[in-house]
N, C-alpha and C positions, 0 to 999 in steps of 0.2 A: 504494500500500500504506500502511496506517495505521502510522505510526511507533511509537506506543505499543503497539499490538497486536504488532508485530514484536518490540519490546523485551520485552514482558511474556509473550507466548505462545510465542516461539521462542528469542530470544537468551538471556535470563536462565535459563530452565529448562535449556537445552542446556549452557550454560557451567557451571551448578551440577552437572549430572549428569556431564559429561565431566571436569570439573576437580575432582571430589570428592577432597579431600585435597591439592590442589595450591595452595599459598599464592599469591594474586594472580591466579589464573586467571579467576575469576568476579567481578571487580571492576566497579564502575560505570564506571571508565575503559575497561575492555575492552568493555563494552556500547556505550558511546558511540563508541569507535573502530570497532567493527563497523557501527554505524549509519552513521557517516560514510563508511566504505568502501562500503557498499551505495549510499549517496546518490551518491557520485562515480563509482562504477563502472557503475551501472545505472539511475541516477535512480529507484531503488526499484521499477522495473517491467520492465526488459528481462531476458529469460531466456537470450538468446543474444547474442553479441557483434555490435554494430552498427558498420559495415555488415556485415562478415563476419569470422570468425575463430574460433579454438578456445575462447575463454573462455565459461564457462557460469554461469548463475544470477545472483542479485541481487548477488553479490560478484564476478562475472566471473572465476572461477577457471579457469585452464587445466587440462585433465585431466593434463597432464604435471606440473604443480605438485602436484596431489593425489597422483599416483603417487609423486613424490619424497618427499612427507610420509610416505607409507606405507613406502617402501623405505629411506629414510635416517634417519628419525626414529622412527616408531612401531614399526618392526621391533625396536628395542632397548628399547622401553617397553611391555611386554606388557599390563599392566593398563590403561594408557591406550589402547592399540590396541583392546583388548577393548571398552571403553566406546564408542569411536568406531564400531566395527563393529556394535555393538548398535543403533546409529541407522540403519544402512544397511538398506534393504529388499532382498528377494530379487530384485526386478525393478524397474526396468531395471538395466543395468550401472552400476557405480559412477560412471563418467564422466558419465553422463546424470543421475545423482542430484544432481550439482552444481546442476542446474537444477530438478529435480523434488522434491527432498527438502530442505526448508529447515533442518531440524535437522542433517542430515549436512553440508550446505554450511557452516553456521555453525560446526560443530566444525572443519572443515578450515580455514576462514578464520581462526579463532582460533589454530589451530596454526601457521599461516604466521607470525603475529606472535610466538607463544609461543616458537618455536625460535630466534628472533632474540636476540642478546645485549643488544639495546637495552632500556633501561628504558621501561616504559609511561608516557606522559605523564599528567599529572593530568586528571581528568575534565572540567575546564573549560578546558583548554589546547588550543584548536582548532588553533592554529598548530603546536603540538608534535605533535598527532595527524596533521596534514597532512604534516609532515616525516617522521614514522615511516611513514605510508602510502607516501610516495614512495620512501623508502629500502628498505623491507622488502617491501611488497606490489606496488607498481608497478615498482620498481627503476630503476636508471639507464638501462636499455634501454627502459623504457616511455615512452609519449608524455605521460603525465599530469604535471601541475604542481601543487605544493602549493597555489597560489592557487585552482585549480579545486576542490580538496578543501574549502578554507575556504568558498568560495562555495556549493558544494552543501550543506555542513553548515548554514550560516546560512540557506539558503533552504528546505531540505527537512527538517532535523532540529530545529534550535534552536527554531523557533516552535511545534513540536508536542510538545515534551517536557513 
């Protein structure tokens, strides 16, 4: 997947729409964090967890995570929930849209980070983004390592921005 096209055609417009009125939601740092997340999670091309598992889409979001975003976060933020749901298609079911609907998956991925109390690293702080990815997105239970994020970012994102 072309990194610039992903950033310009999907991530930036999605963050601008979903985060309308939310300071810091649609920053360049957020765009780069999501690009790095897609790079480390799916190498920018897997749509299902390899070798097998529940994670879906370029961000490798588990349906249970998306469900939790809806039930414990968006449920109490109706305007934000409305904007996210406007991105969802009528078909297939929402869990499958994590793989098939890039805008919806991007919104959910950004909300995983947004609901964290951690401050977003600077747009050029790859190590900071790696640490945030590990703590917030991959979590202590995940097999990912910050060094893997840094390597994927430097190999797949940095040269193409």
